[in-house]
One Martini backbone bead per residue (centre of mass of N, CA, C, O) as a GRO file, in nm:
protein
  136
    1MET     BB    1   3.896 -13.005  -2.734
    2ARG     BB    2   4.002 -12.668  -2.747
    3VAL     BB    3   3.822 -12.364  -2.713
    4ASN     BB    4   3.827 -12.032  -2.778
    5MET     BB    5   3.598 -11.782  -2.627
    6LYS     BB    6   3.739 -11.534  -2.684
    7LYS     BB    7   3.618 -11.205  -2.754
    8GLY     BB    8   3.781 -10.954  -2.946
    9PHE     BB    9   3.993 -10.685  -2.881
   10THR     BB   10   4.288 -10.553  -2.866
   11LEU     BB   11   4.463 -10.289  -2.783
   12ILE     BB   12   4.639 -10.277  -3.039
   13GLU     BB   13   4.417 -10.289  -3.246
   14LEU     BB   14   4.278 -10.023  -3.152
   15LEU     BB   15   4.523  -9.832  -3.196
   16ILE     BB   16   4.553  -9.884  -3.499
   17VAL     BB   17   4.275  -9.769  -3.579
   18ILE     BB   18   4.309  -9.486  -3.451
   19VAL     BB   19   4.560  -9.406  -3.624
   20ILE     BB   20   4.413  -9.432  -3.903
   21ILE     BB   21   4.200  -9.223  -3.852
   22GLY     BB   22   4.392  -8.985  -3.806
   23ILE     BB   23   4.525  -8.985  -4.082
   24LEU     BB   24   4.256  -8.937  -4.238
   25ALA     BB   25   4.193  -8.663  -4.093
   26ALA     BB   26   4.461  -8.517  -4.175
   27ILE     BB   27   4.379  -8.522  -4.483
   28ALA     BB   28   4.078  -8.408  -4.489
   29ILE     BB   29   4.056  -8.129  -4.343
   30PRO     BB   30   4.223  -7.936  -4.544
   31LYS     BB   31   4.029  -7.994  -4.779
   32PHE     BB   32   3.776  -7.877  -4.654
   33ALA     BB   33   3.879  -7.588  -4.611
   34ALA     BB   34   3.926  -7.535  -4.917
   35THR     BB   35   3.628  -7.570  -4.993
   36LYS     BB   36   3.516  -7.338  -4.834
   37ASP     BB   37   3.677  -7.116  -4.974
   38LYS     BB   38   3.565  -7.160  -5.252
   39ALA     BB   39   3.269  -7.099  -5.176
   40LYS     BB   40   3.319  -6.808  -5.077
   41LEU     BB   41   3.437  -6.706  -5.348
   42ALA     BB   42   3.182  -6.769  -5.514
   43SER     BB   43   2.995  -6.563  -5.359
   44VAL     BB   44   3.155  -6.318  -5.439
   45LYS     BB   45   3.114  -6.353  -5.752
   46THR     BB   46   2.805  -6.333  -5.731
   47ASP     BB   47   2.788  -6.052  -5.616
   48ILE     BB   48   2.928  -5.911  -5.846
   49ARG     BB   49   2.719  -5.988  -6.061
   50ASN     BB   50   2.477  -5.856  -5.913
   51PHE     BB   51   2.594  -5.576  -5.900
   52MET     BB   52   2.610  -5.522  -6.198
   53THR     BB   53   2.301  -5.556  -6.254
   54ALA     BB   54   2.222  -5.336  -6.048
   55GLU     BB   55   2.372  -5.098  -6.178
   56GLU     BB   56   2.216  -5.105  -6.453
   57ALA     BB   57   1.942  -5.055  -6.333
   58TYR     BB   58   2.012  -4.787  -6.203
   59PHE     BB   59   2.098  -4.651  -6.461
   60SER     BB   60   1.822  -4.677  -6.610
   61ASP     BB   61   1.671  -4.503  -6.382
   62ASN     BB   62   1.909  -4.247  -6.331
   63GLY     BB   63   2.164  -4.201  -6.551
   64ALA     BB   64   2.342  -4.334  -6.318
   65TYR     BB   65   2.553  -4.439  -6.104
   66SER     BB   66   2.623  -4.522  -5.808
   67THR     BB   67   2.758  -4.364  -5.501
   68THR     BB   68   2.647  -4.588  -5.312
   69LEU     BB   69   2.574  -4.884  -5.162
   70SER     BB   70   2.283  -4.803  -5.059
   71ASP     BB   71   2.154  -4.777  -5.338
   72ILE     BB   72   2.158  -5.096  -5.372
   73THR     BB   73   2.109  -5.232  -5.055
   74GLY     BB   74   1.889  -5.038  -4.985
   75GLY     BB   75   1.597  -4.979  -4.871
   76SER     BB   76   1.291  -5.119  -4.938
   77THR     BB   77   1.416  -5.210  -5.248
   78PRO     BB   78   1.659  -5.380  -5.302
   79LEU     BB   79   1.866  -5.487  -5.565
   80MET     BB   80   2.058  -5.614  -5.334
   81THR     BB   81   2.224  -5.877  -5.154
   82LEU     BB   82   2.451  -5.991  -4.943
   83SER     BB   83   2.617  -6.228  -4.855
   84GLN     BB   84   2.717  -6.405  -4.599
   85GLY     BB   85   3.025  -6.226  -4.498
   86ASN     BB   86   3.007  -6.000  -4.700
   87THR     BB   87   3.183  -5.716  -4.838
   88ALA     BB   88   3.161  -5.374  -4.954
   89ALA     BB   89   3.303  -5.138  -5.214
   90VAL     BB   90   3.249  -4.810  -5.349
   91THR     BB   91   3.399  -4.658  -5.640
   92ALA     BB   92   3.394  -4.444  -5.906
   93ALA     BB   93   3.112  -4.318  -5.922
   94GLY     BB   94   2.868  -4.249  -6.173
   95THR     BB   95   2.866  -4.153  -6.503
   96GLY     BB   96   3.145  -4.316  -6.569
   97GLY     BB   97   3.133  -4.535  -6.321
   98TYR     BB   98   3.275  -4.832  -6.153
   99ASP     BB   99   3.397  -4.964  -5.833
  100VAL     BB  100   3.410  -5.301  -5.700
  101LYS     BB  101   3.444  -5.456  -5.367
  102ILE     BB  102   3.444  -5.800  -5.274
  103GLY     BB  103   3.441  -5.973  -4.953
  104ASN     BB  104   3.592  -6.231  -4.721
  105GLY     BB  105   3.733  -6.255  -4.401
  106THR     BB  106   3.704  -6.597  -4.374
  107ILE     BB  107   3.921  -6.640  -4.559
  108SER     BB  108   4.229  -6.817  -4.515
  109THR     BB  109   4.313  -6.849  -4.822
  110GLY     BB  110   4.407  -6.640  -5.044
  111SER     BB  111   4.165  -6.494  -5.188
  112LYS     BB  112   3.929  -6.247  -5.032
  113GLY     BB  113   3.863  -6.105  -5.320
  114CYS     BB  114   3.688  -5.895  -5.553
  115GLU     BB  115   3.689  -5.710  -5.873
  116VAL     BB  116   3.512  -5.440  -6.058
  117THR     BB  117   3.504  -5.258  -6.358
  118ASN     BB  118   3.321  -4.966  -6.521
  119ASN     BB  119   3.399  -4.709  -6.719
  120THR     BB  120   3.721  -4.622  -6.627
  121GLY     BB  121   3.960  -4.706  -6.847
  122VAL     BB  122   4.023  -4.989  -6.794
  123ALA     BB  123   4.132  -5.285  -6.942
  124THR     BB  124   3.933  -5.454  -6.718
  125ASP     BB  125   3.661  -5.398  -6.795
  126GLY     BB  126   3.422  -5.627  -6.672
  127GLN     BB  127   3.645  -5.785  -6.505
  128ILE     BB  128   3.701  -6.038  -6.279
  129THR     BB  129   3.918  -5.986  -5.996
  130CYS     BB  130   4.112  -6.214  -5.770
  131THR     BB  131   4.345  -6.026  -5.548
  132LEU     BB  132   4.259  -5.986  -5.264
  133THR     BB  133   4.394  -5.977  -4.936
  134ALA     BB  134   4.145  -5.807  -4.847
  135ALA     BB  135   3.866  -5.708  -4.719
  136PRO     BB  136   3.669  -5.425  -4.751
   0.00000   0.00000   0.00000
């Protein structure tokens, strides 16, 4: 009786395994990129909420909303700091209200930022809307 003592995989078997791994990677990588974009947009929304809280604290101390971003994020004791990669722009600030846009330019697809207004007479005052196509 003759027993085959060769052990191991053939080249065809190894190529099939490599092709299967490649197919699985091609499916997983785009989903991972979308997950990263969702996390970055979540950090933008968090910064918007933190900014709203900081603006109310600034208003409580000064009787008016901030007129520049550095009023909130600067100085020796900033009221808030932006998450890494996020940028912000403040307009329509003062006693009447404010409009802040925060975005992240590294988001590859979809909305790259969010905006919120407060006391500016817009119907969406206080509501965070994420429709910015470019970071501020």
